[in-house]
C-alpha positions as CSV (number, residue, x, y, z in Angstrom):
1,M,98.9,74.4,90.6
2,P,102.2,74.9,92.4
3,A,105.3,75.1,90.2
4,D,107.9,72.4,90.6
5,I,111.2,73.4,92.1
6,I,114.0,72.7,89.7
7,K,117.4,71.8,91.0
8,F,120.1,74.3,89.8
9,G,122.1,71.6,87.9
10,D,119.0,70.5,85.9
11,A,117.8,74.0,85.0
12,A,119.4,74.1,81.6
13,A,118.1,70.7,80.7
14,S,114.6,71.6,82.0
15,W,114.6,74.8,80.0
16,E,115.4,73.0,76.8
17,R,112.7,70.4,77.6
18,D,110.2,73.2,78.4
19,K,110.9,74.8,75.1
20,R,110.4,71.5,73.2
21,V,107.1,70.9,75.2
22,M,105.8,74.4,74.4
23,A,106.7,74.1,70.7
24,A,104.9,70.8,70.6
25,R,101.8,72.2,72.3
26,I,101.7,75.1,69.9
27,A,101.9,72.6,67.1
28,G,98.8,71.0,68.4
29,I,100.2,67.8,69.9
30,S,98.3,66.4,72.9
31,L,99.7,66.4,76.4
32,R,99.7,62.6,76.4
33,E,101.8,62.3,73.2
34,I,104.3,64.9,74.4
35,A,104.6,63.0,77.7
36,E,105.3,59.8,75.9
37,H,107.9,61.4,73.7
38,E,109.6,63.2,76.6
39,A,109.4,60.1,78.8
40,C,107.7,61.9,81.7
41,S,104.3,62.3,83.2
42,I,101.4,64.4,81.9
43,E,101.6,66.5,85.2
44,E,105.3,67.3,84.4
45,I,104.2,68.4,80.9
46,E,101.4,70.6,82.3
47,T,104.0,72.1,84.7
48,A,106.4,72.9,81.9
49,V,103.6,74.6,79.9
50,V,102.7,76.7,83.0
51,R,106.3,77.7,83.4
52,M,106.7,78.6,79.8
53,S,103.4,80.5,79.6
54,G,103.6,82.3,83.0
55,G,103.0,85.5,81.2
56,V,102.0,85.7,77.6
57,S,104.4,87.9,75.7
58,P,103.2,90.0,72.8
59,H,105.5,88.0,70.5
60,F,104.0,84.7,71.7
61,R,100.5,86.0,71.3
62,E,101.2,87.3,67.8
63,R,102.9,84.0,66.7
64,H,100.1,81.9,68.1
65,M,97.5,84.2,66.4
66,Q,99.4,83.7,63.1
67,L,99.5,80.0,63.5
68,S,95.9,79.7,64.4
69,L,94.8,81.9,61.5
70,E,96.9,79.8,59.1
71,R,95.3,76.6,60.4
72,L,91.8,78.1,60.1
73,D,92.5,79.2,56.5
74,K,93.5,75.6,55.6
75,L,90.2,74.4,57.1
76,L,88.3,77.1,55.2
77,R,90.0,76.1,51.9
78,A,89.4,72.4,52.5
79,H,85.6,72.8,53.2
80,Y,84.6,75.7,51.1
81,Q,83.9,73.8,47.8
82,K,82.0,71.0,49.7
83,A,80.0,73.6,51.6
84,V,79.0,75.4,48.3
85,T,77.9,72.1,46.7
86,G,75.6,71.5,49.7
87,D,77.5,69.2,52.0
88,Y,75.9,69.8,55.4
89,D,78.9,68.8,57.6
90,S,81.3,70.9,55.5
91,S,78.9,73.8,55.8
92,V,78.8,73.6,59.6
93,I,82.6,73.3,59.8
94,Y,83.0,76.3,57.4
95,I,80.6,78.5,59.3
96,R,82.2,77.7,62.7
97,T,85.6,78.3,61.3
98,V,84.6,81.7,59.9
99,E,83.1,82.6,63.3
100,L,86.2,81.6,65.1
101,S,88.5,83.5,62.8
102,C,86.3,86.6,63.1
103,R,86.5,86.2,66.9
104,L,90.3,85.9,66.8
105,L,90.5,89.0,64.6
106,G,88.2,91.0,66.9
107,L,85.5,91.5,64.3
108,F,82.7,90.5,66.7
109,P,81.9,93.0,69.4
110,P,82.5,91.6,72.9
111,P,79.3,90.4,74.6
112,Q,77.7,93.0,76.7
113,S,75.3,92.9,79.6
114,D,72.2,95.0,80.4
115,A,73.2,94.9,84.1
116,S,73.5,98.7,84.2
117,L,70.0,99.0,82.8
118,D,68.6,96.5,85.3
119,K,69.2,98.9,88.1
120,L,67.1,101.5,86.5
121,R,64.1,99.1,85.9
122,P,61.6,98.7,88.7
123,Q,62.0,95.3,90.2
124,T,58.7,93.4,90.7
125,T,59.1,90.3,92.9
126,S,57.5,87.0,92.0
127,T,55.2,87.4,95.0
128,E,53.9,90.7,93.7
129,K,53.3,89.2,90.3
130,I,51.4,86.3,91.8
131,R,49.3,88.7,93.9
132,E,48.4,90.7,90.8
133,V,47.2,87.6,89.0
134,F,45.1,86.5,92.0
135,D,43.6,90.0,92.3
136,A,42.7,90.0,88.6
137,L,41.1,86.6,88.9
138,I,38.8,87.6,91.8
139,G,38.1,91.0,90.4
140,K,40.0,93.0,93.0
141,T,41.9,95.5,91.0
142,D,42.5,99.2,91.2
143,R,42.1,99.5,87.5
144,V,39.5,101.9,86.1
145,I,38.2,101.5,82.6
146,E,37.5,104.8,81.1
147,G,35.1,105.3,78.2
148,E,31.4,105.7,77.5
149,A,28.8,103.0,77.7
150,V,27.0,102.1,74.4
151,E,24.4,99.5,73.6
152,N,25.6,96.3,72.2
153,P,23.6,95.5,69.1
154,S,22.5,91.8,69.0
155,D,23.5,89.5,66.3
156,N,19.9,88.8,65.3
157,P,18.4,91.4,63.0
158,V,14.9,90.3,63.9
159,D,15.5,91.2,67.6
160,D,16.9,94.6,66.5
161,A,13.8,95.2,64.4
162,V,11.5,94.3,67.3
163,Q,13.4,96.6,69.7
164,N,13.3,99.5,67.2
165,G,9.7,99.0,66.3
166,G,10.5,97.9,62.8
167,Q,12.5,101.1,62.1
168,D,16.0,99.7,61.5
169,G,16.6,101.5,58.3
170,A,16.5,98.3,56.1
171,D,13.3,99.4,54.4
172,E,14.7,102.6,53.0
């Protein structure tokens, strides 16, 4: 968004308006409401905000953090008792507020990616995976099953007795 060119004579008035607009935005007032109050367009309000927040100063960041945490604390106090007594909506608001305040305070670690580990893993393409499935279905595999062959006893004890000639050890 290109910045508006301010005529030199209007610079002081624009600066004062920009400060009022920024204070209103920090207070949580919507762009539309500010535009109505200042009797200008929403685009002019957006431009004023961009001009005022071109670079976020440490003081502005600290002040905004303080205001945000104060507001979150008010929300926490308002919904805590209701959440404890079992009100579902208050519980959800309370949990989300706690998560947001923890994020603002830097208590949650930043999200991390396993992208560096992905390079170390062997990459199997979808075509290779499909080929492996087809090969397994038709019995064409390079797999060797190691072990020794043993007779599989039948589930019928009569068949076992006939095969062993009646010597299955049950008479002992």
